[in-house]
C-alpha positions, 0 to 999 in steps of 0.5 A, spaced: 525 484 486 524 491 489 519 493 483 515 487 484 514 488 491 513 495 491 507 494 486 505 488 491 505 493 497 502 499 493 496 494 492 495 492 499 491 495 504 494 498 511 492 492 515 494 487 510 501 490 509 502 489 517 500 482 516 504 480 510 511 484 513 511 482 520 515 476 518 520 480 515 520 484 521 521 479 526 527 476 522 530 482 522 529 485 529 533 480 533 540 478 531 543 473 528 540 475 521 539 470 516 544 474 511 552 472 513 556 478 514 555 486 516 548 489 514 549 495 510 548 502 514 542 504 509 538 498 511 533 499 517 534 493 522 533 491 529 530 496 534 529 501 528 525 496 524 521 494 530 519 501 531 517 503 524 512 497 524 509 498 531 508 506 529 504 504 523 500 498 527 498 503 532 496 509 527 492 504 523 489 502 529 487 509 531 485 510 523 480 504 524 476 508 529 475 514 525 481 518 528 483 523 522 489 525 526 491 517 526 489 516 519 493 522 517 499 519 521 498 512 518 498 515 511 505 519 512 508 513 515 506 508 510 510 510 504 517 510 508 515 503 511 514 501 504 521 503 502 524 500 508 521 493 506 523 494 499 530 496 501 531 489 505 528 485 499 533 488 494 538 486 499 536 479 500 535 478 493 542 480 492 544 475 497 540 469 495 544 469 489 549 465 493 543 462 498 537 461 494 533 459 501 535 466 504 528 469 501 524 464 505 529 465 511 528 472 511 520 472 512 519 474 504 516 467 502 509 471 500 513 476 496 518 471 493 512 467 490 509 473 488 515 475 484 515 468 481 508 468 478 507 472 471 501 475 469 499 479 463 492 481 466 495 489 467 495 490 459 488 488 458 485 493 464 483 499 462 482 506 466 475 506 469 471 513 469 469 515 476 464 519 479 463 521 487 458 524 491 458 526 499 455 521 503 450 522 509 455 521 514 460 526 516 467 525 512 463 520 508 464 519 500 461 514 495 464 513 489 462 509 483 466 507 477 465 503 470 467 496 471 474 494 468 474 487 465 479 483 468 479 487 475 479 483 481 478 489 486 479 497 485 484 501 489 482 508 491 487 514 492 486 521 495 489 527 496 487 534 499 493 537 495 494 539 488 491 532 484 496 534 478 502 532 482 503 525 483 507 525 489 501 528 493 496 522 492 495 517 498 492 510 499 485 510 501 482 503 501 480 497 496 473 495 494 471 489 491 466 492 486 466 498 482 459 500 483 459 502 490 465 504 493 464 507 500 469 511 505 468 514 511 475 517 513 476 523 510 476 530 513 470 534 513 470 541 510 476 539 506 477 540 498 479 532 496 480 529 490 479 522 489 481 517 483 481 509 482 484 504 478 482 496 477 487 491 480 488 485 476 491 478 478 498 481 479 498 488 477 494 494 477 491 498 471 491 505 469 488 510 474 481 513 472 480 521 472 480 524 478 474 527 481 474 533 486 469 535 491 469 539 498 467 533 503 461 534 508 
């Protein structure tokens, strides 16, 4: 399940991740947990899980106001938070071999339904071609990509570091259309690289070329 939920989490906006994972946090914050027996030490549960959720939530609130420091904090918190949820999902999946109701008792119903659905939409998706220009406002960029047949939305990522290093990339936003993708939260004065990909019914397609510019 980890690979499936990891892909689903990657496609989600920060706000959507908070909404969809809060039921999991609620379940694994208070004992007794739905899974019988001791919880492995590598899993994040209880107050530590609640703290990770609340930190991401507060950082997201600040990022939505255009606070660049909160945006950076949110992006830094997102990756480890995703992994916390993936680890919990993997453990629940293993335990569900004896009790198939556990995913529902554990707050994972949304992701469990996603897991059971199969789609070959990703195979049909192609890599778009991206162009990016600075917008009229400080920290604003406007992207445009060639439409991707079968794409329901377009996910954009950014990095202020080396764009050839995959781990440098961070989620930026999701747009419904490729024709005009606006972001207002980038840090002015920094050299930034951006890329985009189409997202199908259940899976994302390949990344576009990356575009590098100095954000004004």
